[in-house]
PyMOL Python script that loads the backbone (N, CA, C, O; Angstrom):
from pymol import cmd

cmd.read_pdbstr("""\
ATOM      1  N   UNK A   1      98.754  51.631 148.564  1.00  0.00           N
ATOM      2  CA  UNK A   1      97.549  51.396 147.864  1.00  0.00           C
ATOM      3  C   UNK A   1      96.383  52.023 148.075  1.00  0.00           C
ATOM      4  O   UNK A   1      95.567  52.077 147.155  1.00  0.00           O
ATOM      5  N   UNK A   2      96.107  52.609 149.336  1.00  0.00           N
ATOM      6  CA  UNK A   2      94.934  53.233 149.624  1.00  0.00           C
ATOM      7  C   UNK A   2      94.544  54.506 149.121  1.00  0.00           C
ATOM      8  O   UNK A   2      93.417  54.836 148.750  1.00  0.00           O
ATOM      9  N   UNK A   3      95.932  55.420 149.152  1.00  0.00           N
ATOM     10  CA  UNK A   3      96.153  56.727 148.333  1.00  0.00           C
ATOM     11  C   UNK A   3      95.759  56.369 146.493  1.00  0.00           C
ATOM     12  O   UNK A   3      94.949  56.881 145.721  1.00  0.00           O
ATOM     13  N   UNK A   4      96.781  55.252 146.330  1.00  0.00           N
ATOM     14  CA  UNK A   4      96.758  55.128 144.645  1.00  0.00           C
ATOM     15  C   UNK A   4      95.367  54.796 144.328  1.00  0.00           C
ATOM     16  O   UNK A   4      94.705  55.493 143.559  1.00  0.00           O
ATOM     17  N   UNK A   5      94.958  53.861 144.841  1.00  0.00           N
ATOM     18  CA  UNK A   5      92.950  53.218 144.516  1.00  0.00           C
ATOM     19  C   UNK A   5      92.350  54.426 145.292  1.00  0.00           C
ATOM     20  O   UNK A   5      91.295  54.024 145.782  1.00  0.00           O
ATOM     21  N   UNK A   6      92.498  55.349 145.524  1.00  0.00           N
ATOM     22  CA  UNK A   6      91.086  56.325 146.018  1.00  0.00           C
ATOM     23  C   UNK A   6      90.309  55.266 147.144  1.00  0.00           C
ATOM     24  O   UNK A   6      89.100  55.366 147.353  1.00  0.00           O
ATOM     25  N   UNK A   7      91.052  54.380 147.744  1.00  0.00           N
ATOM     26  CA  UNK A   7      89.805  54.010 148.856  1.00  0.00           C
ATOM     27  C   UNK A   7      89.677  54.743 150.012  1.00  0.00           C
ATOM     28  O   UNK A   7      90.586  55.329 150.600  1.00  0.00           O
ATOM     29  N   UNK A   8      88.336  54.680 150.364  1.00  0.00           N
ATOM     30  CA  UNK A   8      87.863  55.185 151.243  1.00  0.00           C
ATOM     31  C   UNK A   8      88.449  55.064 152.860  1.00  0.00           C
ATOM     32  O   UNK A   8      88.453  56.009 153.649  1.00  0.00           O
ATOM     33  N   UNK A   9      88.953  53.646 153.169  1.00  0.00           N
ATOM     34  CA  UNK A   9      89.279  52.917 154.044  1.00  0.00           C
ATOM     35  C   UNK A   9      90.899  52.431 154.291  1.00  0.00           C
ATOM     36  O   UNK A   9      91.728  52.489 153.383  1.00  0.00           O
ATOM     37  N   UNK A  10      91.133  52.070 155.307  1.00  0.00           N
ATOM     38  CA  UNK A  10      92.467  51.653 155.635  1.00  0.00           C
ATOM     39  C   UNK A  10      92.643  50.081 155.438  1.00  0.00           C
ATOM     40  O   UNK A  10      91.848  49.209 155.789  1.00  0.00           O
ATOM     41  N   UNK A  11      93.928  49.912 154.762  1.00  0.00           N
ATOM     42  CA  UNK A  11      94.070  48.258 154.827  1.00  0.00           C
ATOM     43  C   UNK A  11      95.182  48.106 155.565  1.00  0.00           C
ATOM     44  O   UNK A  11      96.110  48.871 155.301  1.00  0.00           O
ATOM     45  N   UNK A  12      95.356  47.176 156.576  1.00  0.00           N
ATOM     46  CA  UNK A  12      96.263  46.721 157.323  1.00  0.00           C
ATOM     47  C   UNK A  12      97.678  45.953 156.937  1.00  0.00           C
ATOM     48  O   UNK A  12      97.690  44.954 156.217  1.00  0.00           O
ATOM     49  N   UNK A  13      98.774  46.498 157.463  1.00  0.00           N
ATOM     50  CA  UNK A  13      99.846  45.957 156.773  1.00  0.00           C
ATOM     51  C   UNK A  13     100.615  45.081 158.015  1.00  0.00           C
ATOM     52  O   UNK A  13     101.502  45.651 158.651  1.00  0.00           O
ATOM     53  N   UNK A  14     100.406  44.289 158.198  1.00  0.00           N
ATOM     54  CA  UNK A  14     100.919  43.485 159.467  1.00  0.00           C
ATOM     55  C   UNK A  14     102.729  42.995 159.527  1.00  0.00           C
ATOM     56  O   UNK A  14     103.237  41.886 159.693  1.00  0.00           O
ATOM     57  N   UNK A  15     103.250  44.132 159.348  1.00  0.00           N
ATOM     58  CA  UNK A  15     104.646  43.988 159.667  1.00  0.00           C
ATOM     59  C   UNK A  15     105.026  43.157 160.996  1.00  0.00           C
ATOM     60  O   UNK A  15     104.436  43.413 162.046  1.00  0.00           O
ATOM     61  N   UNK A  16     105.998  42.180 160.938  1.00  0.00           N
ATOM     62  CA  UNK A  16     106.025  41.230 162.109  1.00  0.00           C
ATOM     63  C   UNK A  16     105.146  40.293 161.983  1.00  0.00           C
ATOM     64  O   UNK A  16     105.638  39.229 162.359  1.00  0.00           O
ATOM     65  N   UNK A  17     103.956  40.171 161.593  1.00  0.00           N
ATOM     66  CA  UNK A  17     102.807  39.401 161.508  1.00  0.00           C
ATOM     67  C   UNK A  17     102.132  39.243 163.152  1.00  0.00           C
ATOM     68  O   UNK A  17     101.788  38.174 163.656  1.00  0.00           O
ATOM     69  N   UNK A  18     102.054  40.602 163.805  1.00  0.00           N
ATOM     70  CA  UNK A  18     101.832  40.893 164.880  1.00  0.00           C
ATOM     71  C   UNK A  18     100.528  40.753 165.562  1.00  0.00           C
ATOM     72  O   UNK A  18     100.352  40.608 166.771  1.00  0.00           O
ATOM     73  N   UNK A  19      99.435  40.829 164.418  1.00  0.00           N
ATOM     74  CA  UNK A  19      97.828  40.829 164.609  1.00  0.00           C
ATOM     75  C   UNK A  19      97.776  39.409 163.861  1.00  0.00           C
ATOM     76  O   UNK A  19      97.096  38.529 164.390  1.00  0.00           O
ATOM     77  N   UNK A  20      98.254  39.214 163.017  1.00  0.00           N
ATOM     78  CA  UNK A  20      98.156  37.511 162.765  1.00  0.00           C
ATOM     79  C   UNK A  20      98.143  36.553 163.704  1.00  0.00           C
ATOM     80  O   UNK A  20      97.379  35.595 163.819  1.00  0.00           O
ATOM     81  N   UNK A  21      99.159  36.929 164.444  1.00  0.00           N
ATOM     82  CA  UNK A  21      99.902  35.776 165.607  1.00  0.00           C
ATOM     83  C   UNK A  21      98.707  36.201 166.871  1.00  0.00           C
ATOM     84  O   UNK A  21      98.276  35.252 167.526  1.00  0.00           O
ATOM     85  N   UNK A  22      98.257  37.411 167.157  1.00  0.00           N
ATOM     86  CA  UNK A  22      96.684  37.369 168.107  1.00  0.00           C
ATOM     87  C   UNK A  22      95.840  36.908 167.479  1.00  0.00           C
ATOM     88  O   UNK A  22      95.047  36.338 168.229  1.00  0.00           O
ATOM     89  N   UNK A  23      95.499  36.824 166.219  1.00  0.00           N
ATOM     90  CA  UNK A  23      94.324  36.348 165.646  1.00  0.00           C
ATOM     91  C   UNK A  23      94.597  34.428 165.418  1.00  0.00           C
ATOM     92  O   UNK A  23      93.656  33.680 165.152  1.00  0.00           O
ATOM     93  N   UNK A  24      95.703  34.051 165.551  1.00  0.00           N
ATOM     94  CA  UNK A  24      96.147  32.784 165.417  1.00  0.00           C
ATOM     95  C   UNK A  24      96.190  32.164 163.989  1.00  0.00           C
ATOM     96  O   UNK A  24      96.128  30.958 163.750  1.00  0.00           O
ATOM     97  N   UNK A  25      96.287  33.013 163.216  1.00  0.00           N
ATOM     98  CA  UNK A  25      96.408  32.481 161.605  1.00  0.00           C
ATOM     99  C   UNK A  25      97.811  32.838 161.299  1.00  0.00           C
ATOM    100  O   UNK A  25      97.914  33.139 160.110  1.00  0.00           O
ATOM    101  N   UNK A  26      98.857  32.907 161.906  1.00  0.00           N
ATOM    102  CA  UNK A  26     100.239  32.718 161.573  1.00  0.00           C
ATOM    103  C   UNK A  26     100.758  31.419 161.319  1.00  0.00           C
ATOM    104  O   UNK A  26     100.356  30.544 162.085  1.00  0.00           O
ATOM    105  N   UNK A  27     101.674  31.035 160.295  1.00  0.00           N
ATOM    106  CA  UNK A  27     101.766  29.579 160.112  1.00  0.00           C
ATOM    107  C   UNK A  27     103.077  29.910 159.547  1.00  0.00           C
ATOM    108  O   UNK A  27     103.292  30.840 158.769  1.00  0.00           O
ATOM    109  N   UNK A  28     104.157  28.859 160.116  1.00  0.00           N
ATOM    110  CA  UNK A  28     105.679  28.601 159.714  1.00  0.00           C
ATOM    111  C   UNK A  28     105.387  27.977 158.191  1.00  0.00           C
ATOM    112  O   UNK A  28     104.467  27.167 158.082  1.00  0.00           O
ATOM    113  N   UNK A  29     106.232  28.382 156.921  1.00  0.00           N
ATOM    114  CA  UNK A  29     105.966  27.481 155.686  1.00  0.00           C
ATOM    115  C   UNK A  29     106.864  26.627 155.728  1.00  0.00           C
ATOM    116  O   UNK A  29     107.986  26.821 156.196  1.00  0.00           O
ATOM    117  N   UNK A  30     106.405  25.471 155.183  1.00  0.00           N
ATOM    118  CA  UNK A  30     106.980  24.284 155.052  1.00  0.00           C
ATOM    119  C   UNK A  30     108.464  24.750 154.196  1.00  0.00           C
ATOM    120  O   UNK A  30     108.475  25.863 153.670  1.00  0.00           O
ATOM    121  N   UNK A  31     109.609  23.914 154.093  1.00  0.00           N
ATOM    122  CA  UNK A  31     110.601  23.935 153.269  1.00  0.00           C
ATOM    123  C   UNK A  31     110.566  24.074 151.798  1.00  0.00           C
ATOM    124  O   UNK A  31     111.217  24.867 151.118  1.00  0.00           O
ATOM    125  N   UNK A  32     109.597  23.068 151.354  1.00  0.00           N
ATOM    126  CA  UNK A  32     109.110  23.318 149.922  1.00  0.00           C
ATOM    127  C   UNK A  32     108.471  24.612 149.670  1.00  0.00           C
ATOM    128  O   UNK A  32     108.948  25.168 148.681  1.00  0.00           O
ATOM    129  N   UNK A  33     107.805  25.079 150.091  1.00  0.00           N
ATOM    130  CA  UNK A  33     107.214  26.656 150.023  1.00  0.00           C
ATOM    131  C   UNK A  33     108.229  27.473 150.089  1.00  0.00           C
ATOM    132  O   UNK A  33     107.969  28.422 149.350  1.00  0.00           O
ATOM    133  N   UNK A  34     109.677  27.663 150.791  1.00  0.00           N
ATOM    134  CA  UNK A  34     110.165  28.495 150.764  1.00  0.00           C
ATOM    135  C   UNK A  34     111.146  28.397 149.581  1.00  0.00           C
ATOM    136  O   UNK A  34     111.787  29.359 149.158  1.00  0.00           O
ATOM    137  N   UNK A  35     111.198  27.301 149.148  1.00  0.00           N
ATOM    138  CA  UNK A  35     112.287  27.053 148.018  1.00  0.00           C
ATOM    139  C   UNK A  35     111.238  27.640 146.622  1.00  0.00           C
ATOM    140  O   UNK A  35     111.785  28.119 145.628  1.00  0.00           O
ATOM    141  N   UNK A  36     109.969  27.544 146.699  1.00  0.00           N
ATOM    142  CA  UNK A  36     109.127  28.177 145.554  1.00  0.00           C
ATOM    143  C   UNK A  36     109.100  29.576 145.925  1.00  0.00           C
ATOM    144  O   UNK A  36     109.433  30.363 145.039  1.00  0.00           O
ATOM    145  N   UNK A  37     108.876  29.896 146.692  1.00  0.00           N
ATOM    146  CA  UNK A  37     108.738  31.638 147.224  1.00  0.00           C
ATOM    147  C   UNK A  37     110.415  31.935 146.871  1.00  0.00           C
ATOM    148  O   UNK A  37     110.402  32.992 146.239  1.00  0.00           O
ATOM    149  N   UNK A  38     111.266  31.654 146.951  1.00  0.00           N
ATOM    150  CA  UNK A  38     112.591  31.768 146.889  1.00  0.00           C
ATOM    151  C   UNK A  38     113.030  31.947 145.477  1.00  0.00           C
ATOM    152  O   UNK A  38     113.799  32.837 145.114  1.00  0.00           O
ATOM    153  N   UNK A  39     112.492  31.042 144.699  1.00  0.00           N
ATOM    154  CA  UNK A  39     112.475  30.682 143.188  1.00  0.00           C
ATOM    155  C   UNK A  39     111.943  32.022 142.696  1.00  0.00           C
ATOM    156  O   UNK A  39     112.551  32.650 141.830  1.00  0.00           O
ATOM    157  N   UNK A  40     110.809  32.465 143.243  1.00  0.00           N
ATOM    158  CA  UNK A  40     110.221  33.926 142.703  1.00  0.00           C
ATOM    159  C   UNK A  40     110.534  35.099 143.009  1.00  0.00           C
ATOM    160  O   UNK A  40     109.932  36.124 142.691  1.00  0.00           O
ATOM    161  N   UNK A  41     111.523  34.996 143.664  1.00  0.00           N
ATOM    162  CA  UNK A  41     112.274  36.303 144.176  1.00  0.00           C
ATOM    163  C   UNK A  41     111.815  36.821 145.531  1.00  0.00           C
ATOM    164  O   UNK A  41     112.392  37.752 146.093  1.00  0.00           O
ATOM    165  N   UNK A  42     110.377  35.964 146.223  1.00  0.00           N
ATOM    166  CA  UNK A  42     109.863  36.735 147.258  1.00  0.00           C
ATOM    167  C   UNK A  42     110.833  36.203 148.647  1.00  0.00           C
ATOM    168  O   UNK A  42     111.339  35.091 148.798  1.00  0.00           O
ATOM    169  N   UNK A  43     110.893  37.348 149.542  1.00  0.00           N
ATOM    170  CA  UNK A  43     111.749  37.143 150.759  1.00  0.00           C
ATOM    171  C   UNK A  43     110.587  37.686 151.826  1.00  0.00           C
ATOM    172  O   UNK A  43     110.461  38.848 152.211  1.00  0.00           O
ATOM    173  N   UNK A  44     109.876  36.683 152.156  1.00  0.00           N
ATOM    174  CA  UNK A  44     108.879  36.678 152.978  1.00  0.00           C
ATOM    175  C   UNK A  44     109.514  37.637 154.479  1.00  0.00           C
ATOM    176  O   UNK A  44     108.908  38.594 154.960  1.00  0.00           O
ATOM    177  N   UNK A  45     110.892  37.067 155.027  1.00  0.00           N
ATOM    178  CA  UNK A  45     111.326  37.298 155.952  1.00  0.00           C
ATOM    179  C   UNK A  45     111.539  39.015 156.151  1.00  0.00           C
ATOM    180  O   UNK A  45     111.257  39.732 157.111  1.00  0.00           O
ATOM    181  N   UNK A  46     112.128  39.325 154.891  1.00  0.00           N
ATOM    182  CA  UNK A  46     112.358  40.792 154.658  1.00  0.00           C
ATOM    183  C   UNK A  46     110.755  41.724 154.746  1.00  0.00           C
ATOM    184  O   UNK A  46     110.343  42.697 155.378  1.00  0.00           O
ATOM    185  N   UNK A  47     110.335  41.004 153.968  1.00  0.00           N
ATOM    186  CA  UNK A  47     108.835  41.867 154.021  1.00  0.00           C
ATOM    187  C   UNK A  47     108.115  41.888 154.912  1.00  0.00           C
ATOM    188  O   UNK A  47     107.290  42.800 154.937  1.00  0.00           O
ATOM    189  N   UNK A  48     108.132  40.996 155.889  1.00  0.00           N
ATOM    190  CA  UNK A  48     107.598  40.796 157.042  1.00  0.00           C
ATOM    191  C   UNK A  48     108.558  41.627 158.470  1.00  0.00           C
ATOM    192  O   UNK A  48     108.098  41.947 159.566  1.00  0.00           O
ATOM    193  N   UNK A  49     109.642  41.758 158.083  1.00  0.00           N
ATOM    194  CA  UNK A  49     110.252  42.432 159.225  1.00  0.00           C
ATOM    195  C   UNK A  49     110.997  41.769 160.347  1.00  0.00           C
ATOM    196  O   UNK A  49     111.343  42.251 161.426  1.00  0.00           O
ATOM    197  N   UNK A  50     111.209  40.287 159.757  1.00  0.00           N
ATOM    198  CA  UNK A  50     111.619  39.284 161.205  1.00  0.00           C
ATOM    199  C   UNK A  50     112.362  38.383 160.146  1.00  0.00           C
ATOM    200  O   UNK A  50     112.403  38.720 158.962  1.00  0.00           O
ATOM    201  N   UNK A  51     113.027  37.071 160.675  1.00  0.00           N
ATOM    202  CA  UNK A  51     113.831  36.486 160.250  1.00  0.00           C
ATOM    203  C   UNK A  51     113.540  34.892 159.793  1.00  0.00           C
ATOM    204  O   UNK A  51     114.302  34.039 159.340  1.00  0.00           O
ATOM    205  N   UNK A  52     112.316  34.867 160.064  1.00  0.00           N
ATOM    206  CA  UNK A  52     111.294  33.577 159.926  1.00  0.00           C
ATOM    207  C   UNK A  52     110.804  33.699 158.822  1.00  0.00           C
ATOM    208  O   UNK A  52     110.638  34.821 158.343  1.00  0.00           O
ATOM    209  N   UNK A  53     110.434  32.490 158.113  1.00  0.00           N
ATOM    210  CA  UNK A  53     109.702  32.158 157.050  1.00  0.00           C
ATOM    211  C   UNK A  53     108.128  31.870 157.379  1.00  0.00           C
ATOM    212  O   UNK A  53     107.528  30.795 157.346  1.00  0.00           O
ATOM    213  N   UNK A  54     107.694  33.061 157.679  1.00  0.00           N
ATOM    214  CA  UNK A  54     106.171  33.041 157.869  1.00  0.00           C
ATOM    215  C   UNK A  54     105.008  33.511 156.982  1.00  0.00           C
ATOM    216  O   UNK A  54     105.276  33.969 155.871  1.00  0.00           O
ATOM    217  N   UNK A  55     103.754  33.431 157.392  1.00  0.00           N
ATOM    218  CA  UNK A  55     102.403  34.027 156.401  1.00  0.00           C
ATOM    219  C   UNK A  55     101.657  34.078 157.256  1.00  0.00           C
ATOM    220  O   UNK A  55     101.942  33.658 158.378  1.00  0.00           O
ATOM    221  N   UNK A  56     100.272  34.711 156.897  1.00  0.00           N
ATOM    222  CA  UNK A  56      99.206  34.765 157.460  1.00  0.00           C
ATOM    223  C   UNK A  56      98.662  33.302 156.639  1.00  0.00           C
ATOM    224  O   UNK A  56      99.188  32.757 155.669  1.00  0.00           O
ATOM    225  N   UNK A  57      97.647  32.967 157.265  1.00  0.00           N
ATOM    226  CA  UNK A  57      96.532  32.461 156.528  1.00  0.00           C
ATOM    227  C   UNK A  57      95.694  33.404 155.761  1.00  0.00           C
ATOM    228  O   UNK A  57      95.333  34.484 156.229  1.00  0.00           O
ATOM    229  N   UNK A  58      95.334  32.917 154.375  1.00  0.00           N
ATOM    230  CA  UNK A  58      94.373  34.176 154.064  1.00  0.00           C
ATOM    231  C   UNK A  58      93.306  34.512 154.662  1.00  0.00           C
ATOM    232  O   UNK A  58      92.672  33.598 155.188  1.00  0.00           O
ATOM    233  N   UNK A  59      92.790  35.884 154.766  1.00  0.00           N
ATOM    234  CA  UNK A  59      92.088  36.308 155.960  1.00  0.00           C
ATOM    235  C   UNK A  59      91.448  37.485 155.438  1.00  0.00           C
ATOM    236  O   UNK A  59      92.136  38.401 154.986  1.00  0.00           O
ATOM    237  N   UNK A  60      89.971  37.555 155.463  1.00  0.00           N
ATOM    238  CA  UNK A  60      89.477  38.862 155.019  1.00  0.00           C
ATOM    239  C   UNK A  60      88.701  39.079 156.337  1.00  0.00           C
ATOM    240  O   UNK A  60      87.916  38.272 156.836  1.00  0.00           O
ATOM    241  N   UNK A  61      89.116  40.564 156.936  1.00  0.00           N
ATOM    242  CA  UNK A  61      88.057  41.195 158.409  1.00  0.00           C
ATOM    243  C   UNK A  61      87.595  42.277 157.411  1.00  0.00           C
ATOM    244  O   UNK A  61      88.156  42.703 156.401  1.00  0.00           O
ATOM    245  N   UNK A  62      86.253  42.647 158.053  1.00  0.00           N
ATOM    246  CA  UNK A  62      85.758  43.800 157.820  1.00  0.00           C
ATOM    247  C   UNK A  62      85.481  44.609 159.110  1.00  0.00           C
ATOM    248  O   UNK A  62      84.423  44.196 159.586  1.00  0.00           O
ATOM    249  N   UNK A  63      85.827  45.253 159.601  1.00  0.00           N
ATOM    250  CA  UNK A  63      85.979  45.939 161.172  1.00  0.00           C
ATOM    251  C   UNK A  63      85.206  47.610 160.814  1.00  0.00           C
ATOM    252  O   UNK A  63      85.711  48.430 160.047  1.00  0.00           O
ATOM    253  N   UNK A  64      84.111  47.781 161.457  1.00  0.00           N
ATOM    254  CA  UNK A  64      83.546  49.130 161.104  1.00  0.00           C
ATOM    255  C   UNK A  64      84.040  50.063 161.860  1.00  0.00           C
ATOM    256  O   UNK A  64      85.051  49.779 162.502  1.00  0.00           O
ATOM    257  N   UNK A  65      83.525  51.260 161.969  1.00  0.00           N
ATOM    258  CA  UNK A  65      84.243  52.492 162.562  1.00  0.00           C
ATOM    259  C   UNK A  65      84.186  52.002 164.218  1.00  0.00           C
ATOM    260  O   UNK A  65      85.212  52.186 164.874  1.00  0.00           O
ATOM    261  N   UNK A  66      83.168  51.471 164.794  1.00  0.00           N
ATOM    262  CA  UNK A  66      83.271  51.157 166.276  1.00  0.00           C
ATOM    263  C   UNK A  66      84.183  50.140 166.471  1.00  0.00           C
ATOM    264  O   UNK A  66      84.445  49.887 167.647  1.00  0.00           O
ATOM    265  N   UNK A  67      84.680  49.554 165.695  1.00  0.00           N
ATOM    266  CA  UNK A  67      85.476  48.382 165.905  1.00  0.00           C
ATOM    267  C   UNK A  67      85.084  47.102 165.794  1.00  0.00           C
ATOM    268  O   UNK A  67      85.932  46.217 165.912  1.00  0.00           O
ATOM    269  N   UNK A  68      83.732  46.784 165.547  1.00  0.00           N
ATOM    270  CA  UNK A  68      83.113  45.970 165.479  1.00  0.00           C
ATOM    271  C   UNK A  68      83.512  44.964 164.260  1.00  0.00           C
ATOM    272  O   UNK A  68      83.381  45.487 163.153  1.00  0.00           O
ATOM    273  N   UNK A  69      83.945  43.701 164.259  1.00  0.00           N
ATOM    274  CA  UNK A  69      83.993  42.682 163.290  1.00  0.00           C
ATOM    275  C   UNK A  69      82.765  42.653 162.732  1.00  0.00           C
ATOM    276  O   UNK A  69      81.712  42.423 163.328  1.00  0.00           O
ATOM    277  N   UNK A  70      82.966  42.992 161.079  1.00  0.00           N
ATOM    278  CA  UNK A  70      81.196  42.895 160.551  1.00  0.00           C
ATOM    279  C   UNK A  70      81.313  41.532 159.671  1.00  0.00           C
ATOM    280  O   UNK A  70      80.275  40.965 159.327  1.00  0.00           O
ATOM    281  N   UNK A  71      82.286  41.134 159.396  1.00  0.00           N
ATOM    282  CA  UNK A  71      82.498  39.809 158.554  1.00  0.00           C
ATOM    283  C   UNK A  71      84.097  39.300 158.656  1.00  0.00           C
ATOM    284  O   UNK A  71      84.987  40.145 158.747  1.00  0.00           O
ATOM    285  N   UNK A  72      84.346  38.130 158.638  1.00  0.00           N
ATOM    286  CA  UNK A  72      85.535  37.660 158.409  1.00  0.00           C
ATOM    287  C   UNK A  72      85.365  36.346 157.559  1.00  0.00           C
ATOM    288  O   UNK A  72      84.284  35.757 157.576  1.00  0.00           O
ATOM    289  N   UNK A  73      86.478  35.861 156.779  1.00  0.00           N
ATOM    290  CA  UNK A  73      86.792  34.796 156.409  1.00  0.00           C
ATOM    291  C   UNK A  73      88.291  34.330 156.471  1.00  0.00           C
ATOM    292  O   UNK A  73      89.199  35.012 155.998  1.00  0.00           O
ATOM    293  N   UNK A  74      88.476  33.184 157.056  1.00  0.00           N
ATOM    294  CA  UNK A  74      89.623  32.643 156.965  1.00  0.00           C
ATOM    295  C   UNK A  74      89.924  31.292 156.478  1.00  0.00           C
ATOM    296  O   UNK A  74      89.164  30.430 156.917  1.00  0.00           O
ATOM    297  N   UNK A  75      90.802  30.914 155.718  1.00  0.00           N
ATOM    298  CA  UNK A  75      91.088  29.697 154.984  1.00  0.00           C
ATOM    299  C   UNK A  75      92.470  29.130 155.355  1.00  0.00           C
ATOM    300  O   UNK A  75      93.392  29.889 155.055  1.00  0.00           O
ATOM    301  N   UNK A  76      92.730  28.287 155.778  1.00  0.00           N
ATOM    302  CA  UNK A  76      94.060  27.397 156.169  1.00  0.00           C
ATOM    303  C   UNK A  76      94.637  27.232 154.705  1.00  0.00           C
ATOM    304  O   UNK A  76      95.775  27.636 154.466  1.00  0.00           O
ATOM    305  N   UNK A  77      93.929  26.692 153.810  1.00  0.00           N
ATOM    306  CA  UNK A  77      94.524  26.469 152.253  1.00  0.00           C
ATOM    307  C   UNK A  77      94.985  27.526 151.846  1.00  0.00           C
ATOM    308  O   UNK A  77      94.066  28.341 151.930  1.00  0.00           O
ATOM    309  N   UNK A  78      96.119  28.138 151.341  1.00  0.00           N
ATOM    310  CA  UNK A  78      96.427  29.294 151.182  1.00  0.00           C
ATOM    311  C   UNK A  78      96.458  29.518 149.766  1.00  0.00           C
ATOM    312  O   UNK A  78      97.047  30.421 149.171  1.00  0.00           O
ATOM    313  N   UNK A  79      95.780  28.622 149.310  1.00  0.00           N
ATOM    314  CA  UNK A  79      95.608  28.595 147.552  1.00  0.00           C
ATOM    315  C   UNK A  79      94.407  29.158 147.296  1.00  0.00           C
ATOM    316  O   UNK A  79      93.982  29.329 146.153  1.00  0.00           O
ATOM    317  N   UNK A  80      93.573  29.593 148.726  1.00  0.00           N
ATOM    318  CA  UNK A  80      91.757  29.955 148.141  1.00  0.00           C
ATOM    319  C   UNK A  80      91.888  31.277 149.169  1.00  0.00           C
ATOM    320  O   UNK A  80      92.258  31.418 150.335  1.00  0.00           O
ATOM    321  N   UNK A  81      91.470  32.022 148.292  1.00  0.00           N
ATOM    322  CA  UNK A  81      91.347  33.205 148.823  1.00  0.00           C
ATOM    323  C   UNK A  81      90.175  34.146 148.677  1.00  0.00           C
ATOM    324  O   UNK A  81      89.621  34.015 147.585  1.00  0.00           O
ATOM    325  N   UNK A  82      89.661  35.025 149.438  1.00  0.00           N
ATOM    326  CA  UNK A  82      88.324  35.484 149.595  1.00  0.00           C
ATOM    327  C   UNK A  82      88.432  36.121 148.090  1.00  0.00           C
ATOM    328  O   UNK A  82      89.389  36.367 147.356  1.00  0.00           O
ATOM    329  N   UNK A  83      86.982  36.280 147.963  1.00  0.00           N
ATOM    330  CA  UNK A  83      86.517  36.654 146.544  1.00  0.00           C
ATOM    331  C   UNK A  83      86.491  38.290 146.571  1.00  0.00           C
ATOM    332  O   UNK A  83      85.784  38.873 147.393  1.00  0.00           O
ATOM    333  N   UNK A  84      87.199  38.911 145.745  1.00  0.00           N
ATOM    334  CA  UNK A  84      86.940  40.514 145.876  1.00  0.00           C
ATOM    335  C   UNK A  84      85.417  40.952 145.848  1.00  0.00           C
ATOM    336  O   UNK A  84      85.028  41.897 146.535  1.00  0.00           O
ATOM    337  N   UNK A  85      84.614  40.261 145.063  1.00  0.00           N
ATOM    338  CA  UNK A  85      83.476  40.753 145.244  1.00  0.00           C
ATOM    339  C   UNK A  85      82.595  40.536 146.257  1.00  0.00           C
ATOM    340  O   UNK A  85      81.775  41.398 146.574  1.00  0.00           O
ATOM    341  N   UNK A  86      82.685  39.278 146.906  1.00  0.00           N
ATOM    342  CA  UNK A  86      82.286  38.830 148.483  1.00  0.00           C
ATOM    343  C   UNK A  86      82.854  39.988 149.289  1.00  0.00           C
ATOM    344  O   UNK A  86      81.988  40.423 150.049  1.00  0.00           O
ATOM    345  N   UNK A  87      84.004  40.634 149.384  1.00  0.00           N
ATOM    346  CA  UNK A  87      84.632  41.754 150.343  1.00  0.00           C
ATOM    347  C   UNK A  87      83.597  43.086 149.972  1.00  0.00           C
ATOM    348  O   UNK A  87      82.971  43.619 150.889  1.00  0.00           O
ATOM    349  N   UNK A  88      83.454  43.635 148.387  1.00  0.00           N
ATOM    350  CA  UNK A  88      82.814  44.752 148.076  1.00  0.00           C
ATOM    351  C   UNK A  88      81.594  44.660 148.328  1.00  0.00           C
ATOM    352  O   UNK A  88      81.113  45.785 148.192  1.00  0.00           O
ATOM    353  N   UNK A  89      80.572  43.694 148.719  1.00  0.00           N
ATOM    354  CA  UNK A  89      79.482  43.444 149.176  1.00  0.00           C
ATOM    355  C   UNK A  89      79.029  43.776 150.562  1.00  0.00           C
ATOM    356  O   UNK A  89      78.021  44.380 150.931  1.00  0.00           O
ATOM    357  N   UNK A  90      80.362  43.050 151.490  1.00  0.00           N
ATOM    358  CA  UNK A  90      80.128  43.184 152.882  1.00  0.00           C
ATOM    359  C   UNK A  90      80.550  44.868 153.080  1.00  0.00           C
ATOM    360  O   UNK A  90      80.039  45.596 153.931  1.00  0.00           O
ATOM    361  N   UNK A  91      81.392  45.207 152.285  1.00  0.00           N
ATOM    362  CA  UNK A  91      81.698  46.917 152.143  1.00  0.00           C
ATOM    363  C   UNK A  91      80.474  47.641 152.124  1.00  0.00           C
ATOM    364  O   UNK A  91      80.068  48.523 152.881  1.00  0.00           O
ATOM    365  N   UNK A  92      80.006  47.159 151.217  1.00  0.00           N
ATOM    366  CA  UNK A  92      78.602  48.097 150.842  1.00  0.00           C
ATOM    367  C   UNK A  92      77.498  47.818 151.791  1.00  0.00           C
ATOM    368  O   UNK A  92      76.882  48.840 152.090  1.00  0.00           O
ATOM    369  N   UNK A  93      77.159  46.959 152.236  1.00  0.00           N
ATOM    370  CA  UNK A  93      76.376  46.446 153.773  1.00  0.00           C
ATOM    371  C   UNK A  93      77.097  47.600 154.757  1.00  0.00           C
ATOM    372  O   UNK A  93      76.371  48.569 154.979  1.00  0.00           O
ATOM    373  N   UNK A  94      78.078  47.620 155.215  1.00  0.00           N
ATOM    374  CA  UNK A  94      78.567  48.190 156.086  1.00  0.00           C
ATOM    375  C   UNK A  94      78.326  49.671 155.888  1.00  0.00           C
ATOM    376  O   UNK A  94      77.828  50.290 156.829  1.00  0.00           O
ATOM    377  N   UNK A  95      78.644  50.348 154.696  1.00  0.00           N
ATOM    378  CA  UNK A  95      78.506  51.647 154.535  1.00  0.00           C
ATOM    379  C   UNK A  95      77.246  51.836 154.225  1.00  0.00           C
ATOM    380  O   UNK A  95      77.035  53.042 154.099  1.00  0.00           O
ATOM    381  N   UNK A  96      76.038  51.010 153.991  1.00  0.00           N
ATOM    382  CA  UNK A  96      74.927  51.445 153.721  1.00  0.00           C
ATOM    383  C   UNK A  96      74.463  51.903 152.341  1.00  0.00           C
ATOM    384  O   UNK A  96      73.488  52.581 152.015  1.00  0.00           O
ATOM    385  N   UNK A  97      75.279  51.432 151.739  1.00  0.00           N
ATOM    386  CA  UNK A  97      74.512  51.507 150.178  1.00  0.00           C
ATOM    387  C   UNK A  97      75.066  50.400 149.319  1.00  0.00           C
ATOM    388  O   UNK A  97      74.667  50.257 148.163  1.00  0.00           O
TER     389      UNK A  97
END
""", "prot")
cmd.dss("prot")
cmd.show_as("cartoon", "prot")
cmd.util.cbc("prot")
cmd.orient("prot")
């Protein structure tokens, strides 16, 4: 995605949910959600590289080049996602423009 979209920053793909685990935001999907995801052909164990039906809570972290977390948003309600425009606004601040 970084190359395809011409992004000037990296996006984390957290295979195995190692980072989500460390941040305390990984959760086991309830059986009803496993059924819904399966019906749509989504195979989270395969995507995550593990044998469990887990996902991270929707989260957005903006980390600057020094490793400082400049902004964070986490919501345990998986239906509520950070607004893209809010992320762009934070990125503009971090990049100074």
